[in-house]
DRENPA-3360 file (N, C-alpha, C; in nm, 2 decimals, always signed):
BEGIN
1 = XXXXXXXX = +7.49/+9.89/+5.05/+7.51/+9.74/+5.04/+7.57/+9.71/+4.90 ~ +7.67/+9.63/+4.90/+7.73/+9.58/+4.78/+7.63/+9.49/+4.71 ~ +7.62/+9.50/+4.58/+7.53/+9.41/+4.51/+7.60/+9.28/+4.47 ~ +7.72/+9.26/+4.51/+7.79/+9.13/+4.48/+7.84/+9.05/+4.60 ~ +7.79/+9.09/+4.72/+7.82/+9.00/+4.83/+7.71/+9.02/+4.94 ~ +7.71/+8.92/+5.02/+7.61/+8.92/+5.13/+7.65/+9.03/+5.23 ~ +7.55/+9.09/+5.30/+7.58/+9.19/+5.40/+7.65/+9.12/+5.52 ~ +7.73/+9.19/+5.60/+7.79/+9.14/+5.72/+7.69/+9.07/+5.81;
9 = XXXXXXXX = +7.58/+9.14/+5.83/+7.48/+9.09/+5.92/+7.43/+8.95/+5.87 ~ +7.40/+8.93/+5.75/+7.35/+8.81/+5.70/+7.46/+8.70/+5.71 ~ +7.58/+8.73/+5.68/+7.69/+8.64/+5.69/+7.70/+8.59/+5.84 ~ +7.69/+8.68/+5.93/+7.70/+8.65/+6.07/+7.58/+8.56/+6.12 ~ +7.46/+8.59/+6.07/+7.35/+8.51/+6.10/+7.36/+8.36/+6.05 ~ +7.41/+8.35/+5.92/+7.44/+8.22/+5.87/+7.55/+8.14/+5.94 ~ +7.65/+8.22/+5.97/+7.76/+8.15/+6.05/+7.71/+8.10/+6.19 ~ +7.63/+8.18/+6.25/+7.57/+8.14/+6.38/+7.49/+8.02/+6.37;
17 = XXXXXXXX = +7.40/+8.02/+6.26/+7.32/+7.90/+6.24/+7.41/+7.78/+6.21 ~ +7.52/+7.80/+6.14/+7.61/+7.68/+6.10/+7.68/+7.62/+6.22 ~ +7.69/+7.70/+6.33/+7.76/+7.65/+6.45/+7.67/+7.57/+6.54 ~ +7.54/+7.57/+6.51/+7.45/+7.49/+6.59/+7.47/+7.35/+6.56 ~ +7.51/+7.27/+6.65/+7.55/+7.13/+6.63/+7.43/+7.04/+6.58 ~ +7.32/+7.05/+6.64/+7.21/+6.96/+6.60/+7.11/+7.02/+6.50 ~ +7.15/+7.13/+6.44/+7.06/+7.19/+6.34/+7.06/+7.10/+6.21 ~ +6.95/+7.05/+6.17/+6.95/+6.97/+6.04/+7.00/+7.06/+5.93;
25 = XXXXXXXX = +7.07/+7.00/+5.83/+7.12/+7.07/+5.71/+7.00/+7.14/+5.64 ~ +6.89/+7.07/+5.63/+6.77/+7.12/+5.56/+6.73/+7.25/+5.63 ~ +6.72/+7.25/+5.76/+6.68/+7.37/+5.83/+6.78/+7.49/+5.81 ~ +6.91/+7.46/+5.82/+7.01/+7.56/+5.80/+6.99/+7.62/+5.66 ~ +6.98/+7.54/+5.56/+6.96/+7.59/+5.42/+6.83/+7.67/+5.41 ~ +6.72/+7.62/+5.45/+6.59/+7.69/+5.44/+6.59/+7.82/+5.51 ~ +6.64/+7.82/+5.64/+6.64/+7.95/+5.71/+6.74/+8.05/+5.65 ~ +6.85/+8.01/+5.60/+6.95/+8.10/+5.54/+6.89/+8.15/+5.41;
33 = XXXXXXXX = +6.83/+8.07/+5.33/+6.77/+8.11/+5.20/+6.65/+8.21/+5.22 ~ +6.57/+8.18/+5.32/+6.46/+8.28/+5.35/+6.52/+8.41/+5.40 ~ +6.62/+8.41/+5.47/+6.68/+8.54/+5.52/+6.74/+8.61/+5.40 ~ +6.81/+8.55/+5.32/+6.87/+8.61/+5.20/+6.76/+8.67/+5.11 ~ +6.65/+8.59/+5.09/+6.54/+8.64/+5.00/+6.47/+8.76/+5.07 ~ +6.46/+8.76/+5.20/+6.40/+8.87/+5.28/+6.48/+9.00/+5.25 ~ +6.61/+8.98/+5.25/+6.70/+9.10/+5.24/+6.70/+9.16/+5.09 ~ +6.71/+9.07/+5.00/+6.73/+9.11/+4.86/+6.61/+9.10/+4.77;
41 = XXXXXXXX = +6.50/+9.03/+4.82/+6.38/+9.02/+4.74/+6.39/+8.90/+4.65 ~ +6.50/+8.84/+4.64/+6.53/+8.72/+4.56/+6.66/+8.66/+4.61 ~ +6.70/+8.54/+4.54/+6.82/+8.48/+4.58/+6.92/+8.50/+4.47 ~ +7.01/+8.60/+4.48/+7.11/+8.62/+4.37/+7.21/+8.50/+4.37 ~ +7.27/+8.49/+4.25/+7.38/+8.38/+4.23/+7.49/+8.40/+4.33 ~ +7.54/+8.52/+4.35/+7.65/+8.54/+4.45/+7.61/+8.49/+4.59 ~ +7.48/+8.51/+4.62/+7.44/+8.47/+4.76/+7.44/+8.32/+4.77 ~ +7.40/+8.25/+4.67/+7.41/+8.10/+4.67/+7.55/+8.05/+4.69;
49 = XXXXXXXX = +7.64/+8.12/+4.62/+7.78/+8.08/+4.62/+7.84/+8.11/+4.76 ~ +7.81/+8.22/+4.82/+7.86/+8.26/+4.95/+7.80/+8.17/+5.06 ~ +7.67/+8.13/+5.04/+7.60/+8.04/+5.14/+7.67/+7.91/+5.14 ~ +7.71/+7.86/+5.02/+7.78/+7.74/+5.00/+7.92/+7.75/+5.08 ~ +7.99/+7.85/+5.06/+8.12/+7.87/+5.12/+8.11/+7.88/+5.27 ~ +8.01/+7.95/+5.32/+8.00/+7.96/+5.47/+7.96/+7.83/+5.53 ~ +7.87/+7.76/+5.47/+7.81/+7.64/+5.53/+7.89/+7.51/+5.50 ~ +7.97/+7.51/+5.39/+8.03/+7.39/+5.34/+7.94/+7.30/+5.27;
57 = XXXXXXXX = +7.82/+7.35/+5.23/+7.73/+7.27/+5.15/+7.75/+7.30/+5.00 ~ +7.76/+7.19/+4.93/+7.79/+7.21/+4.78/+7.70/+7.31/+4.71 ~ +7.76/+7.39/+4.62/+7.68/+7.48/+4.55/+7.56/+7.42/+4.47 ~ +7.58/+7.30/+4.42/+7.47/+7.22/+4.35/+7.36/+7.19/+4.45 ~ +7.39/+7.16/+4.57/+7.28/+7.13/+4.67/+7.20/+7.26/+4.70 ~ +7.28/+7.37/+4.72/+7.21/+7.50/+4.75/+7.12/+7.54/+4.63 ~ +7.17/+7.52/+4.51/+7.09/+7.55/+4.39/+6.97/+7.46/+4.38 ~ +6.99/+7.34/+4.42/+6.88/+7.24/+4.41/+6.76/+7.29/+4.50;
65 = XXXXXXXX = +6.79/+7.34/+4.62/+6.69/+7.39/+4.71/+6.62/+7.51/+4.65 ~ +6.69/+7.60/+4.60/+6.64/+7.72/+4.54/+6.55/+7.69/+4.42 ~ +6.59/+7.59/+4.34/+6.51/+7.56/+4.22/+6.39/+7.47/+4.25 ~ +6.40/+7.39/+4.36/+6.29/+7.30/+4.39/+6.17/+7.38/+4.46 ~ +6.20/+7.46/+4.55/+6.10/+7.53/+4.63/+6.06/+7.66/+4.55 ~ +5.94/+7.66/+4.50/+5.90/+7.77/+4.41/+5.87/+7.90/+4.48 ~ +5.87/+7.91/+4.61/+5.86/+8.04/+4.68/+5.99/+8.11/+4.68 ~ +6.10/+8.04/+4.64/+6.23/+8.11/+4.62/+6.24/+8.16/+4.48;
73 = XXXXXXXX = +6.30/+8.28/+4.46/+6.31/+8.33/+4.33/+6.46/+8.37/+4.30 ~ +6.50/+8.34/+4.18/+6.64/+8.38/+4.14/+6.64/+8.50/+4.06 ~ +6.53/+8.56/+4.04/+6.52/+8.69/+3.96/+6.45/+8.79/+4.05 ~ +6.49/+8.92/+4.04/+6.42/+9.02/+4.12/+6.27/+9.02/+4.10 ~ +6.20/+9.05/+4.20/+6.05/+9.05/+4.20/+6.00/+9.18/+4.25 ~ +5.87/+9.19/+4.24/+5.80/+9.31/+4.30/+5.82/+9.32/+4.45 ~ +5.79/+9.44/+4.50/+5.79/+9.46/+4.65/+5.70/+9.36/+4.72 ~ +5.59/+9.33/+4.65/+5.49/+9.23/+4.72/+5.47/+9.11/+4.62;
81 = XXXXXXXX = +5.49/+9.00/+4.68/+5.47/+8.87/+4.60/+5.32/+8.83/+4.63 ~ +5.25/+8.81/+4.53/+5.11/+8.77/+4.54/+5.09/+8.64/+4.47 ~ +5.05/+8.54/+4.55/+5.03/+8.40/+4.51/+4.88/+8.37/+4.51 ~ +4.84/+8.31/+4.40/+4.70/+8.27/+4.38/+4.70/+8.12/+4.38 ~ +4.61/+8.06/+4.46/+4.59/+7.91/+4.46/+4.53/+7.87/+4.33 ~ +4.59/+7.76/+4.27/+4.54/+7.72/+4.14/+4.48/+7.58/+4.15 ~ +4.45/+7.53/+4.27/+4.39/+7.40/+4.28/+4.24/+7.39/+4.23 ~ +4.19/+7.28/+4.21/+4.06/+7.26/+4.16/+3.95/+7.33/+4.25;
89 = XXXXXXXX = +3.98/+7.32/+4.38/+3.88/+7.39/+4.48/+3.87/+7.54/+4.45 ~ +3.98/+7.60/+4.44/+3.98/+7.75/+4.41/+3.93/+7.78/+4.27 ~ +3.96/+7.69/+4.18/+3.92/+7.71/+4.04/+3.76/+7.71/+4.04 ~ +3.70/+7.61/+4.11/+3.56/+7.60/+4.11/+3.49/+7.71/+4.19 ~ +3.57/+7.77/+4.28/+3.51/+7.88/+4.36/+3.53/+8.02/+4.29 ~ +3.59/+8.02/+4.17/+3.60/+8.15/+4.10/+3.74/+8.21/+4.08 ~ +3.84/+8.12/+4.09/+3.98/+8.17/+4.07/+4.00/+8.24/+3.94 ~ +3.94/+8.19/+3.83/+3.97/+8.25/+3.70/+3.91/+8.40/+3.69;
97 = XXXXXXXX = +3.80/+8.43/+3.76/+3.75/+8.56/+3.76/+3.84/+8.66/+3.84 ~ +3.90/+8.60/+3.95/+3.99/+8.68/+4.03/+4.11/+8.72/+3.95 ~ +4.17/+8.62/+3.89/+4.29/+8.64/+3.81/+4.26/+8.73/+3.69 ~ +4.15/+8.72/+3.63/+4.12/+8.81/+3.52/+4.11/+8.96/+3.57 ~ +4.05/+8.98/+3.68/+4.03/+9.11/+3.74/+4.17/+9.17/+3.77 ~ +4.26/+9.09/+3.82/+4.39/+9.14/+3.85/+4.47/+9.17/+3.73 ~ +4.47/+9.08/+3.63/+4.54/+9.10/+3.50/+4.48/+9.23/+3.43 ~ +4.35/+9.24/+3.43/+4.30/+9.36/+3.37/+4.34/+9.49/+3.44;
105 = XXXXXXXX = +4.33/+9.49/+3.57/+4.36/+9.61/+3.65/+4.51/+9.65/+3.64 ~ +4.60/+9.55/+3.65/+4.74/+9.58/+3.65/+4.82/+9.56/+3.52 ~ +4.75/+9.50/+3.42/+4.81/+9.49/+3.29/+4.93/+9.39/+3.28 ~ +4.93/+9.29/+3.36/+5.03/+9.19/+3.36/+4.97/+9.05/+3.37 ~ +5.04/+8.95/+3.33/+5.00/+8.81/+3.34/+5.06/+8.75/+3.46 ~ +5.01/+8.63/+3.50/+5.07/+8.56/+3.61/+5.22/+8.53/+3.57 ~ +5.30/+8.54/+3.67/+5.44/+8.52/+3.66/+5.52/+8.65/+3.62 ~ +5.44/+8.76/+3.61/+5.51/+8.89/+3.57/+5.50/+8.99/+3.69;
113 = XXXXXXXX = +5.58/+9.09/+3.68/+5.59/+9.20/+3.78/+5.53/+9.32/+3.71 ~ +5.45/+9.40/+3.79/+5.39/+9.52/+3.74/+5.51/+9.62/+3.70 ~ +5.48/+9.70/+3.61/+5.58/+9.80/+3.56/+5.64/+9.89/+3.67 ~ +5.56/+9.92/+3.77/+5.61/+10.00/+3.88/+5.69/+9.92/+3.99 ~ +5.70/+9.79/+3.97/+5.77/+9.71/+4.06/+5.70/+9.68/+4.19 ~ +5.57/+9.71/+4.19/+5.49/+9.69/+4.32/+5.45/+9.55/+4.35 ~ +5.41/+9.48/+4.24/+5.36/+9.34/+4.26/+5.42/+9.24/+4.16 ~ +5.45/+9.12/+4.21/+5.47/+9.01/+4.12/+5.36/+8.91/+4.15;
121 = XXXXXXXX = +5.29/+8.87/+4.04/+5.18/+8.78/+4.06/+5.22/+8.64/+4.01 ~ +5.18/+8.54/+4.08/+5.21/+8.40/+4.04/+5.11/+8.30/+4.10 ~ +5.11/+8.18/+4.04/+5.03/+8.07/+4.10/+5.11/+7.99/+4.19 ~ +5.04/+7.93/+4.28/+5.10/+7.83/+4.37/+5.00/+7.71/+4.38 ~ +5.05/+7.60/+4.43/+4.96/+7.49/+4.45/+4.89/+7.50/+4.59 ~ +4.82/+7.41/+4.63/+4.74/+7.41/+4.75/+4.80/+7.49/+4.87 ~ +4.71/+7.58/+4.92/+4.75/+7.66/+5.03/+4.68/+7.62/+5.16 ~ +4.61/+7.51/+5.15/+4.54/+7.45/+5.26/+4.41/+7.53/+5.30;
129 = XXXXXXXX = +4.36/+7.60/+5.20/+4.24/+7.68/+5.23/+4.12/+7.64/+5.14 ~ +4.12/+7.51/+5.11/+4.02/+7.46/+5.01/+3.88/+7.49/+5.04 ~ +3.85/+7.50/+5.17/+3.71/+7.53/+5.21/+3.68/+7.68/+5.21 ~ +3.78/+7.76/+5.18/+3.77/+7.90/+5.19/+3.81/+7.97/+5.06 ~ +3.81/+7.90/+4.95/+3.86/+7.95/+4.82/+3.77/+8.05/+4.76 ~ +3.82/+8.12/+4.66/+3.95/+8.13/+4.62/+4.04/+8.20/+4.72 ~ +4.17/+8.16/+4.72/+4.27/+8.20/+4.82/+4.38/+8.27/+4.76 ~ +4.44/+8.37/+4.83/+4.56/+8.44/+4.78/+4.65/+8.47/+4.90;
137 = XXXXXXXX = +4.78/+8.47/+4.87/+4.88/+8.49/+4.97/+4.96/+8.61/+4.93 ~ +4.97/+8.71/+5.02/+5.05/+8.83/+4.99/+5.15/+8.85/+5.10 ~ +5.28/+8.84/+5.07/+5.39/+8.86/+5.17/+5.36/+8.78/+5.30 ~ +5.31/+8.66/+5.28/+5.29/+8.57/+5.39/+5.16/+8.58/+5.46 ~ +5.07/+8.67/+5.42/+4.94/+8.69/+5.47/+4.83/+8.63/+5.38 ~ +4.75/+8.54/+5.43/+4.65/+8.47/+5.35/+4.52/+8.55/+5.35 ~ +4.46/+8.55/+5.23/+4.32/+8.61/+5.21/+4.24/+8.51/+5.15 ~ +4.11/+8.49/+5.19/+4.03/+8.39/+5.15/+3.89/+8.44/+5.11;
145 = XXXXXXXX = +3.81/+8.35/+5.05/+3.67/+8.38/+5.00/+3.67/+8.51/+4.92 ~ +3.76/+8.51/+4.82/+3.78/+8.63/+4.74/+3.68/+8.65/+4.63 ~ +3.65/+8.77/+4.59/+3.57/+8.80/+4.48/+3.66/+8.90/+4.40 ~ +3.63/+8.92/+4.27/+3.72/+9.02/+4.19/+3.72/+9.15/+4.26 ~ +3.61/+9.20/+4.32/+3.61/+9.33/+4.38/+3.70/+9.33/+4.51 ~ +3.68/+9.22/+4.59/+3.75/+9.21/+4.71/+3.90/+9.21/+4.69 ~ +3.95/+9.13/+4.59/+4.09/+9.12/+4.57/+4.15/+9.25/+4.53 ~ +4.08/+9.33/+4.44/+4.13/+9.46/+4.40/+4.14/+9.55/+4.52;
153 = XXXXXXX = +4.04/+9.55/+4.61/+4.04/+9.63/+4.73/+4.15/+9.60/+4.82 ~ +4.18/+9.47/+4.83/+4.30/+9.43/+4.92/+4.43/+9.47/+4.86 ~ +4.45/+9.46/+4.73/+4.57/+9.50/+4.66/+4.60/+9.65/+4.67 ~ +4.49/+9.73/+4.67/+4.51/+9.87/+4.68/+4.57/+9.91/+4.81 ~ +4.56/+9.83/+4.91/+4.62/+9.86/+5.05/+4.77/+9.85/+5.05 ~ +4.83/+9.78/+4.95/+4.97/+9.76/+4.95/+5.04/+9.86/+4.86 ~ +5.14/+9.93/+4.92/+5.21/+10.03/+4.85/+5.32/+9.97/+4.77;
% end
């Protein structure tokens, strides 16, 4: 795969989405961006430019979506993205102890990637699990009622 252009398959998927007459612009952009991030692990600059060319959506608008939605990344990340809820509910339920355990075990701070490229850890706002906090999201899978021991046990299952 060239590192400076989208794969043929992704281009075809975006072109197919673009041909759908009643597909809202927002849906076209979000689906395309998710697919690109799934393929590359982040949204490279060249991908935003090609997405703009394929869809006819201005590069500034594509960039606005990528920068607004924090689940999109413009920098390479770890193989697994780990999000910790930082709302008051999770904070009161022990989020700080969870984060400390992770930082101590993996030697990185929130917003950083482990040296082996295995994990990128970050905070997110409400995950809708306020009654089950602290909560964590890994590659789209939610984990709740965490303890420092439980979170480390869960993370060990990810290669």
